[in-house]
C-alpha positions in Angstrom: 133.3 4.0 30.5 132.4 3.1 26.9 134.9 0.7 25.3 136.9 2.2 22.4 136.0 -0.4 19.9 132.3 0.0 20.8 132.6 3.8 20.3 134.2 3.3 16.9 131.4 0.9 15.9 128.8 3.4 16.9 130.5 6.2 15.0 130.7 3.9 11.9 127.0 3.1 12.2 126.0 6.7 12.6 127.8 7.8 9.4 126.1 5.0 7.6 122.7 6.6 8.2 123.2 9.6 6.0 125.9 12.1 5.2 123.9 15.3 5.6 126.1 16.6 2.8 124.7 19.6 0.9 125.7 21.2 -2.4 125.2 24.8 -3.2 123.1 23.7 -6.1 120.7 26.7 -6.3 123.5 29.3 -5.6 121.9 30.6 -2.5 125.2 30.8 -0.5 127.4 33.6 -1.8 131.0 34.6 -1.1 132.4 38.1 -0.5 132.4 38.7 -4.3 128.7 37.8 -4.4 129.4 34.6 -6.4 128.2 31.1 -5.3 130.4 29.5 -2.7 132.2 26.3 -3.9 131.8 27.0 -7.6 134.7 27.6 -10.0 134.3 29.4 -13.3 135.7 29.2 -16.8 139.1 27.7 -15.9 139.8 27.3 -19.7 139.2 31.0 -20.2 142.1 32.5 -18.2 140.9 36.1 -18.3 137.3 35.1 -18.0 136.3 37.5 -20.8 135.5 35.0 -23.6 132.9 33.1 -21.6 132.1 35.2 -18.5 129.9 33.7 -15.8 127.5 35.9 -13.9 124.9 35.6 -11.2 121.4 36.3 -12.5 118.6 37.3 -10.1 116.0 37.9 -12.8 116.1 34.8 -15.0 115.9 31.8 -12.6 114.2 28.5 -12.1 114.5 28.1 -8.4 115.4 30.3 -5.4 117.0 33.7 -5.8 119.6 33.1 -8.5 120.8 31.2 -11.6 124.2 31.2 -13.1 124.6 32.2 -16.8 127.5 31.6 -19.2 127.6 33.8 -22.3 130.0 33.9 -25.3 131.4 37.4 -25.6 134.9 37.2 -27.0 137.4 35.0 -28.8 140.3 32.9 -27.7 138.5 30.0 -26.0 136.2 27.4 -27.4 133.9 26.9 -24.4 133.0 28.1 -20.9 132.2 26.0 -17.8 131.0 26.2 -14.2 132.4 23.5 -11.9 131.6 22.3 -8.4 134.1 19.8 -7.1 133.1 17.4 -4.4 135.8 15.6 -2.4 133.6 13.6 -0.1 133.0 9.9 -1.0 129.8 8.0 -0.6 128.7 4.4 -0.7 126.8 3.5 -3.9 126.9 2.1 -7.4 125.4 4.9 -9.5 125.6 8.7 -9.4 123.1 11.0 -11.0 123.3 14.7 -11.7 120.1 16.7 -12.3 119.8 20.4 -13.1 117.7 22.9 -15.1 119.1 24.6 -18.2 117.7 27.4 -20.3 119.3 28.6 -23.6 119.3 31.6 -26.0 120.7 31.4 -29.5 123.1 28.6 -28.9 124.9 27.8 -32.2 128.1 26.3 -33.4 128.2 24.0 -30.4 125.8 23.2 -27.5 124.9 23.8 -23.9 124.6 21.0 -21.3 125.5 19.5 -18.0 128.7 17.7 -17.3 129.7 15.1 -14.7 133.2 13.7 -14.1 134.6 11.2 -11.6 138.3 11.4 -10.8 140.7 9.1 -8.9 143.2 10.4 -6.4 145.7 11.1 -9.2 143.1 13.4 -10.9 142.6 10.9 -13.6 139.1 10.6 -15.0 137.4 7.4 -14.3 134.0 8.3 -15.9 132.9 11.4 -17.8 129.8 12.7 -19.6 129.3 16.2 -21.0 126.2 15.6 -23.1 128.2 16.1 -26.3 126.0 13.7 -28.2 122.7 15.2 -26.9 123.5 18.9 -26.2 121.1 21.7 -26.2 121.0 24.1 -29.1 119.0 27.2 -30.2 116.6 28.9 -27.8 114.9 26.8 -25.2 113.0 27.3 -22.0 113.8 25.9 -18.6 114.0 22.1 -18.7 115.5 19.6 -16.3 118.3 17.3 -17.7 120.1 14.3 -16.2 123.4 12.5 -16.4 124.1 9.1 -14.8 127.5 7.5 -14.3 128.9 4.3 -12.7 130.1 5.2 -9.2 131.1 1.7 -8.1 134.9 2.0 -8.5 136.9 1.8 -5.4 139.2 4.5 -6.9 136.6 7.3 -6.7 138.0 10.3 -4.9 136.5 13.5 -6.5 133.3 14.3 -8.4 132.9 17.3 -10.5 129.5 18.6 -11.4 128.6 21.6 -13.6 127.4 23.1 -16.8 129.1 24.2 -20.0 128.5 26.3 -23.1 130.3 25.4 -26.4 130.1 27.8 -29.3 128.0 31.0 -29.4 125.0 32.0 -27.3 123.9 32.1 -23.8 123.0 29.4 -21.2 121.5 29.6 -17.7 121.9 26.9 -15.1 119.9 26.3 -11.9 118.9 23.8 -9.2 121.7 21.3 -9.4 120.9 18.1 -7.5 123.0 15.0 -6.9 121.8 11.5 -6.2 123.5 8.2 -5.2 121.6 5.1 -6.1 118.5 7.3 -6.5 118.8 8.9 -3.0 119.6 12.6 -2.5 123.3 12.9 -1.7 122.4 14.2 1.8 121.0 10.8 2.6 123.8 8.8 1.1 126.2 7.0 3.6 129.8 8.2 3.6 132.4 5.7 2.3 135.2 4.6 4.5 138.4 5.3 2.5 141.4 3.1 3.4 144.6 5.1 3.1 147.6 2.9 2.3 151.3 3.6 3.2 152.1 4.3 -0.4 149.7 7.2 -0.4 151.1 8.7 2.8 154.7 8.8 1.6 155.0 12.3 0.1 158.7 12.9 0.8 159.6 13.5 -2.9 156.3 15.0 -4.0 158.0 18.2 -5.3 161.5 17.0 -6.2 163.5 13.9 -6.6 166.6 15.7 -5.2 168.5 15.0 -8.4 168.8 18.1 -10.5 171.1 16.6 -13.1 173.0 13.4 -13.9 176.3 13.4 -15.8 176.5 10.1 -17.7 179.5 7.9 -18.0 179.7 4.5 -19.5 179.6 2.9 -16.0 176.7 5.1 -14.9 174.8 4.4 -18.0 175.1 0.6 -17.3 174.1 1.2 -13.6 171.0 3.1 -14.6 169.9 0.5 -17.1 170.2 -2.3 -14.6 168.6 -0.2 -11.9 165.6 0.5 -14.2 165.1 -3.2 -14.9 165.5 -3.9 -11.2 163.0 -1.2 -10.2 160.5 -2.4 -12.8 160.8 -6.0 -11.8 160.2 -5.3 -8.1 157.2 -3.0 -8.9 155.2 -5.8 -10.5 156.5 -8.8 -8.5 157.1 -8.1 -4.9 154.0 -8.8 -2.7 154.7 -5.9 -0.3 154.8 -3.4 -3.1 151.6 -4.9 -4.6 149.8 -4.4 -1.3 150.5 -0.6 -1.5 153.0 -0.6 1.4 155.5 1.4 -0.6 155.4 4.5 -2.8 157.5 3.0 -5.5 158.2 6.3 -7.2 159.6 7.6 -3.9 161.6 4.5 -3.3 163.3 5.0 -6.7 164.6 8.3 -5.5 165.9 6.6 -2.3 167.7 4.0 -4.4 169.2 6.3 -7.1 172.0 8.0 -5.1 173.7 4.8 -4.3 173.3 3.6 -7.9 174.8 6.8 -9.2 177.8 6.5 -6.8 178.6 2.9 -7.7 181.9 2.7 -9.5 181.7 -0.9 -10.7 179.6 -4.0 -10.9 180.4 -5.0 -7.3 179.3 -1.6 -5.9 176.1 -1.6 -8.1 175.1 -5.0 -6.8 175.8 -4.0 -3.2 173.5 -1.0 -3.7 170.7 -3.0 -5.2 171.0 -5.8 -2.6 171.1 -3.4 0.3 168.0 -1.8 -1.0 166.2 -5.1 -1.6 167.1 -6.3 1.9 165.0 -3.5 3.4 161.9 -5.1 1.9 160.2 -8.1 3.7 160.9 -11.5 2.3 157.9 -12.8 0.4 156.0 -15.8 1.7 156.1 -19.1 -0.2 153.9 -19.0 -3.3 152.1 -22.3 -3.7 150.9 -21.8 -7.3 153.6 -19.6 -8.9 155.4 -22.6 -10.4 152.3 -24.1 -11.9 151.3 -20.7 -13.4 154.7 -20.3 -15.0 154.4 -23.9 -16.5 151.3 -23.0 -18.5 151.4 -22.5 -22.2 152.1 -18.9 -23.3 152.5 -17.1 -26.6 154.9 -14.7 -24.9 156.9 -15.4 -21.7 158.5 -12.8 -19.4 161.8 -11.2 -20.3 163.7 -9.8 -17.3 166.5 -8.1 -19.3 169.9 -8.5 -17.6 168.5 -9.2 -14.1 169.4 -12.9 -14.3 172.6 -12.5 -16.2 175.7 -13.2 -14.2 177.6 -10.8 -16.4 175.8 -8.0 -14.5 174.3 -9.6 -11.4 176.3 -11.3 -8.6 175.2 -14.7 -7.3 173.9 -13.4 -4.0 171.6 -10.8 -5.5 170.6 -13.2 -8.3 169.3 -15.7 -5.7 167.3 -13.1 -4.0 165.7 -11.9 -7.2 164.9 -15.5 -8.1 163.2 -15.9 -4.8 161.0 -12.9 -5.5 160.3 -14.2 -9.1 159.3 -17.6 -7.8 157.3 -16.3 -4.9 155.8 -13.2 -6.6 152.6 -11.5 -5.9 149.6 -13.4 -7.4 146.7 -11.3 -6.0 145.6 -7.7 -6.5 148.3 -5.2 -7.3 148.3 -1.6 -6.2 149.8 -0.5 -9.5 148.0 -2.6 -12.1 144.8 -4.5 -12.7 143.3 -6.2 -15.6 140.0 -4.8 -16.9 137.1 -7.1 -15.9 135.6 -9.0 -18.8 138.2 -7.5 -21.2 141.7 -8.2 -20.0 143.6 -5.0 -20.9 145.9 -3.6 -18.2 144.6 -0.7 -16.0 147.6 1.2 -14.7 146.5 2.5 -11.3 147.8 4.9 -8.7 150.3 6.4 -11.1 150.9 10.0 -10.1 151.0 12.5 -13.0 153.1 15.2 -11.3 151.4 17.6 -13.7 153.0 20.7 -12.2 156.5 19.4 -13.3 156.3 20.5 -16.9 160.1 20.1 -17.0 160.8 17.3 -14.4 164.1 17.1 -12.8 166.6 14.4 -13.7 165.2 11.9 -11.2 161.7 12.3 -12.4 162.8 12.1 -16.0 164.3 8.7 -15.2 161.1 7.8 -13.4 159.2 8.6 -16.6 161.5 6.3 -18.7 161.4 3.5 -16.1 157.6 3.7 -15.7 156.9 3.5 -19.4 159.5 0.8 -20.0 158.1 -1.3 -17.2 154.6 -1.1 -18.4 155.6 -2.1 -21.9 157.9 -4.9 -20.7 155.3 -6.6 -18.5 151.9 -5.6 -20.0 152.1 -4.7 -23.7 150.7 -7.7 -25.7 152.6 -6.8 -28.8 156.1 -6.5 -27.3 157.3 -9.3 -29.6 156.4 -7.4 -32.8 157.8 -4.0 -31.7 160.7 -4.6 -34.2 163.5 -4.5 -31.7 164.7 -5.9 -28.4 162.8 -3.8 -25.7 165.8 -4.0 -23.5 167.8 -2.1 -26.1 165.2 0.7 -26.1 165.9 1.3 -22.4 169.6 1.6 -23.2 169.2 4.0 -26.2 166.5 6.1 -24.7 168.2 6.7 -21.3 170.6 9.4 -22.5 167.8 11.4 -24.1 165.8 11.5 -20.9 168.8 12.2 -18.7 170.3 14.9 -20.9 167.0 16.7 -21.7 167.7 20.4 -21.1 164.2 21.8 -21.2 160.5 20.9 -21.5 160.7 20.5 -25.2 163.7 18.1 -25.0 161.8 16.1 -22.4 158.6 16.0 -24.6 160.6 14.8 -27.6 162.3 12.1 -25.6 159.0 10.9 -24.4 157.5 11.0 -27.9 160.4 9.1 -29.4 160.1 6.5 -26.6 156.3 6.1 -27.3 157.0 5.9 -31.0 159.4 3.0 -30.5 156.6 0.6 -29.6 155.2 1.0 -33.1 151.5 1.2 -32.0 149.1 3.7 -33.6 147.2 3.9 -30.3 150.4 5.1 -28.7 151.1 8.8 -29.1 151.6 11.8 -26.9 147.9 12.7 -26.8 148.0 15.5 -24.4 150.0 17.1 -21.5 152.9 18.7 -23.3 152.5 22.4 -24.1 156.1 22.4 -25.4 155.3 19.7 -28.0 152.1 21.5 -29.0 154.0 24.7 -29.5 156.7 22.9 -31.4 154.1 21.5 -33.8 152.6 24.9 -34.2 149.3 26.6 -33.7 148.5 27.1 -37.4 147.8 24.6 -40.2 147.4 24.6 -43.9 143.8 25.3 -45.2 143.7 22.1 -47.3 143.9 18.4 -47.0 146.9 16.3 -48.2 147.6 12.7 -48.6 150.8 10.8 -49.6 150.0 9.2 -53.0 152.6 7.5 -55.1 155.2 8.6 -52.5 154.3 12.2 -53.1 152.5 14.8 -50.9 149.3 15.6 -52.9 146.6 18.1 -52.2 143.4 16.0 -52.1 140.9 18.6 -50.9 140.6 22.4 -50.4 138.7 23.4 -47.3 136.0 26.1 -47.3 137.8 29.0 -48.8 138.2 32.1 -46.7 141.8 32.6 -47.5 141.7 32.8 -51.4 143.6 29.5 -51.6 141.3 27.9 -54.2 142.3 30.5 -56.8 145.9 29.5 -56.5 145.9 25.8 -55.7 144.2 22.7 -57.2 143.4 19.3 -56.1 146.1 17.0 -57.5 148.9 19.6 -57.0 152.1 18.0 -55.6 154.0 19.7 -52.7 157.7 19.1 -53.3 159.2 21.4 -50.7 158.1 23.3 -47.5 160.1 26.3 -46.2 162.8 25.5 -48.7 163.3 21.9 -47.6 162.4 18.8 -49.7 159.4 16.9 -48.5 161.5 13.6 -48.6 164.0 15.1 -46.2 161.2 16.4 -43.9 159.8 12.9 -43.7 163.1 11.6 -42.4 163.4 14.5 -39.9 160.0 13.8 -38.3 159.5 10.0 -38.7 161.0 9.2 -35.3 158.5 11.7 -33.7 155.5 10.1 -35.4 154.2 7.1 -33.5 152.3 4.6 -35.6 152.2 0.8 -36.3 153.4 1.1 -39.9 154.8 3.4 -42.5 151.5 4.0 -44.3 150.0 5.3 -41.0 153.0 7.5 -40.3 152.6 9.1 -43.7 148.9 9.6 -42.8 149.8 11.6 -39.7 152.9 13.5 -40.8 151.2 16.4 -42.8 148.8 17.6 -40.1 151.3 16.9 -37.2 154.4 18.5 -38.6 154.9 19.1 -42.3 152.0 21.6 -42.8 152.0 23.0 -39.2 153.8 26.0 -37.9 153.7 29.1 -35.7 153.7 31.6 -38.5 150.5 32.9 -40.2 151.9 31.9 -43.6 154.0 29.0 -45.0 156.1 28.9 -48.1 155.7 25.8 -50.3 156.8 24.6 -53.7 154.2 23.1 -56.0 154.5 20.8 -58.9 151.5 20.9 -61.3 151.8 18.7 -64.3 155.5 19.3 -64.5 155.4 23.0 -63.9 156.7 24.3 -60.6 155.9 27.4 -58.7 156.2 28.8 -55.2 153.2 29.8 -53.1 152.9 31.3 -49.6 150.0 29.6 -47.9 147.8 31.8 -45.6 147.4 29.5 -42.6 144.3 28.8 -40.4 144.2 28.2 -36.7 144.9 24.5 -36.1 141.7 22.7 -34.9 139.4 25.3 -36.5 137.7 24.4 -39.8 139.5 21.8 -41.8 136.6 19.3 -41.9 137.2 16.3 -44.2 134.9 17.0 -47.2 134.6 13.3 -47.9 133.2 12.7 -44.4 130.9 15.7 -44.5 129.2 14.6 -47.8 129.1 10.9 -47.0 125.7 9.4 -46.3 125.2 6.8 -43.6 123.6 4.4 -46.2 122.2 4.8 -49.7 121.7 3.0 -53.0 124.5 3.6 -55.5 122.3 2.0 -58.1 119.5 -0.4 -58.1 121.8 -3.4 -57.6 124.3 -1.9 -55.1 123.9 -0.6 -51.6 126.5 1.6 -49.8 127.1 1.9 -46.0 129.4 4.4 -44.3 130.1 3.2 -40.8 131.3 6.6 -39.7 127.6 7.8 -39.7 125.8 4.4 -39.4 123.6 3.7 -36.4 122.3 0.3 -35.4 118.8 1.7 -35.3 119.1 2.2 -39.1 119.5 -1.5 -39.8 115.7 -2.3 -40.3 115.6 0.5 -42.9 118.8 -0.7 -44.5 117.4 -4.2 -44.8 114.3 -2.9 -46.6 116.3 -0.6 -49.0 118.9 -3.3 -49.8 116.4 -6.1 -50.2 116.7 -6.4 -54.0 120.3 -5.5 -54.3 123.1 -7.9 -55.4 125.9 -6.3 -53.5 126.9 -3.9 -50.8 130.0 -1.6 -50.5 131.0 -0.9 -46.9 133.3 2.1 -46.8 135.5 1.5 -43.8 137.7 4.5 -44.4 136.5 6.0 -41.2 135.9 5.1 -37.5 132.5 3.4 -36.9 130.1 5.5 -34.9 128.5 2.4 -33.4 129.6 -1.1 -32.6 128.6 -3.2 -35.6 130.1 -6.8 -35.4 127.0 -8.4 -33.9 124.4 -6.2 -35.5 125.3 -5.5 -39.1 127.8 -8.3 -38.9 125.0 -10.8 -38.2 123.0 -9.4 -41.2 125.7 -10.2 -43.7 126.7 -13.6 -42.2 124.4 -16.6 -42.1 126.4 -18.8 -39.8 128.0 -18.6 -36.4 131.8 -18.9 -36.6 134.8 -17.3 -34.8 136.2 -14.1 -36.3 138.9 -13.2 -33.7 140.8 -14.4 -30.7 142.8 -12.5 -28.1 146.0 -12.6 -26.1 145.9 -11.1 -22.6 148.5 -10.4 -20.0 148.6 -11.4 -16.3 149.1 -9.7 -13.0 150.0 -13.2 -11.6 152.8 -13.7 -14.1 153.9 -10.3 -15.4 155.3 -10.3 -18.9 153.3 -13.4 -20.0 150.6 -13.5 -22.6 148.4 -16.3 -23.7 145.4 -16.9 -26.0 141.9 -16.6 -24.6 138.6 -17.8 -26.1 137.5 -16.9 -29.7 134.8 -14.3 -30.3 132.0 -15.5 -32.5 129.5 -13.6 -34.6 126.8 -14.5 -37.2 123.6 -16.4 -36.9 121.2 -18.3 -39.1 118.4 -16.0 -40.2 115.9 -16.0 -43.0 116.4 -12.3 -43.7 120.2 -12.3 -43.8 121.8 -10.5 -46.8 122.4 -13.0 -49.6 124.5 -10.8 -52.0 128.2 -10.0 -52.1 129.9 -7.5 -49.8 133.1 -5.5 -50.4 134.8 -3.6 -47.6 137.1 -0.7 -48.5 140.0 0.0 -46.1 143.1 2.2 -45.9 145.3 3.7 -43.2 142.4 5.6 -41.7 140.8 2.3 -40.8 141.9 1.9 -37.2 141.1 0.0 -34.1 137.4 -0.6 -34.1 137.3 -0.2 -37.8 139.8 -3.0 -38.1 138.0 -5.1 -35.6 134.7 -4.6 -37.4 136.3 -5.5 -40.7 137.6 -8.7 -39.2 134.0 -9.5 -38.1 132.6 -8.8 -41.5 135.2 -10.7 -43.5 134.5 -13.9 -41.5 131.5 -14.2 -43.8 132.3 -16.1 -47.1 130.4 -13.4 -49.0 132.8 -10.6 -48.0 136.0 -9.4 -49.7 138.3 -6.6 -48.5 140.1 -4.2 -50.9 142.3 -1.2 -50.3 145.6 -0.6 -48.6 147.4 -1.2 -45.2 145.2 -0.3 -42.3 146.4 1.4 -39.1 147.5 -1.9 -37.5 146.3 -1.0 -34.0 143.5 -3.1 -32.6 142.4 -4.0 -29.1 141.0 -2.1 -26.1 143.3 0.8 -25.2 145.1 1.2 -21.8 145.9 4.7 -20.6 149.3 5.7 -19.3 150.3 8.9 -17.6 154.0 10.0 -17.2 155.5 12.7 -15.0 154.7 16.2 -16.3 151.1 15.1 -16.9 152.0 13.5 -20.3 149.1 11.3 -21.4 149.5 8.3 -23.8 147.9 4.9 -24.5 148.8 1.5 -25.8 146.8 -1.3 -27.4 146.0 -3.4 -24.3 145.0 -6.8 -25.6 146.4 -8.8 -28.6 144.0 -9.2 -31.5 144.4 -12.1 -33.9 142.5 -13.9 -36.6 141.2 -17.3 -35.6 144.1 -18.9 -37.5 146.6 -16.9 -35.3 147.5 -14.4 -38.0 148.2 -11.0 -36.4 146.7 -7.6 -37.1 149.1 -5.4 -35.1 151.3 -3.4 -37.3 150.3 -5.4 -40.5 146.6 -4.5 -40.4 143.7 -6.6 -41.6 143.9 -9.2 -44.3 143.3 -7.6 -47.8 142.1 -9.6 -50.8 143.1 -7.0 -53.3 145.6 -4.2 -52.6 144.8 -0.9 -54.3 146.0 2.6 -53.7 144.6 5.8 -55.3 146.7 7.5 -58.0 147.5 11.2 -58.6 145.8 11.1 -61.9 142.7 9.7 -60.3 142.7 12.4 -57.7 143.0 15.1 -60.4 140.0 13.6 -62.2 137.9 13.5 -59.0 137.7 9.8 -59.0 137.3 7.5 -56.0 139.4 4.7 -57.4 138.9 2.4 -54.4 135.1 2.8 -54.7 135.4 2.1 -58.4 137.4 -1.0 -57.7 134.8 -2.1 -55.1 132.0 -1.8 -57.7 134.1 -3.7 -60.3 134.8 -6.5 -57.8 131.0 -6.8 -57.1 130.2 -6.9 -60.8 132.8 -9.5 -61.6 132.0 -11.6 -58.5 134.2 -14.3 -57.0 
């Protein structure tokens, strides 16, 4: 008889030979509806009438059929075909190949798409050919997409084709390769299933429909949240994936809710803790804690005898001093970068209005991530422990999906980080903001809401309104009061950036096809009912549209617009600017390419630091210390020898701020303008129950002298804002000031 371990070894070897997996890539296998088996169609087009998908037996590249997507209606922006693959394979790179043919594609593009998801349906890698899509009428041609497949978190791969805009696109002969080999010859990957993944006891409900807060219960839940968060990122058994920590919260909460006083609360927490294994002695935890840090951990009230009895305090201290210092099931630090990667966080997307237990989970999860891994926790502007206290009633008492969305949005806004917002996942919040928007662009200038551009006129707005008009009231309510109403729901690092976002998020949005406003024009006031446009359609920034990537303003001055600049343009820029005396870099945009070590080296003739970072630690959660400096610049005979002025304002965000820091490390550079968005550093993604998606700045970004950029923005040599009078006259006063600065020199 064959020994069991030998049989298992042979089975393992046999699956390493090849998977024999096949995809229905040429659509030969049809289901009972005569559509290709395994394929899904137009899931963003609910009725499947805007972008219908059909099987075509006459126009084909391979075999009997192709699939065709055609724009035929309105109500959706694109159509897709999708083939999900749940098998996992050994390999480092995945490649999708397929043939595409198009007819009259316009207002968008056709192309392939490839997405890799983890077990929580979170995208790990994605490409939809947006930057190289197919337009017009083209014959059959094979296209390819390659993505990194090396992550251990890979669970599902989606392959397919899409059509954005008008026209018609055929797709045929999809092939998939792993490390250059057909997928049928790729070895299957052995997936290790951890205990945390097997615990699905609370997958659909926490068992807590509602919670009636009292003062004692409020205290209980605050302490329980801090306790749960601490254990999540410190206890070695949890770090190994031995516990579904979401589910464990729902096992803990009933006893916390029932506790009538401090003694009973401590008993509940200690009984729960005692079910976990005692951690082994940590040999290096003390030495790690004794290092120099810019920020050290804050555990809230967990080590305060006012709230925690001695017995529990000693057990918590034991875990703190013998904490996990290896890989953690719930968090990792991005290799080579250092921002936190929050792993294995279930989105519970079906729970659009989570029950009371899951709403608490949402609050605790976010609070824990910020408390232990947000590099700017010390400049939030308030004690983060107090945020847990004040936010708790809003989460517990949320009566519907909108209340829950607002509670989450206010919590996110409390970190004062422009990267942090409720980016997607809440239909209720989107509906609350409104599906229509004003057909013009506005900016707060001199503390007033000013029309700064009128979009392409299809609504007869240009005959009634003018650039420079001041909006004083909306729907009968003063703009100043509206600012106060919506400020708490407007996440941003600083007030300038909140004002940047308020008009298109709230003030000039709605669900009606018209919006009544009051206009002040040179002292005369009148009412006007705006015909609204569908939000997201039209409304292109005219300044961005007309901007050139680079040009000569005059024979002595060059101009660069990073929003359209490409590094491949640098040789031409060097030639064009060879005889100029100055360059204006208009950083009122988001750079389209990474410039610090390309254009940055061109305008800087020495190698010096321009930035340094703080990073968190899985080994010592809540701590942040400085890492090495980043250096740019190099000695070169063809470096730019003239002066450079960089223009910034609140639209200068993240990479724009980082790039400005790189540029201004050159002695030939000055920065003018106003407060930038104050959010720099690689972002970390966060998902909350209900499928709410948000982000935070994941690493701390500082000047070499230690001066911060978060919230305050980049250093500015001369502060200047536009004026209403300048807007009326069509002036770009910041550009004028940049030219004046170059002419005067420094």
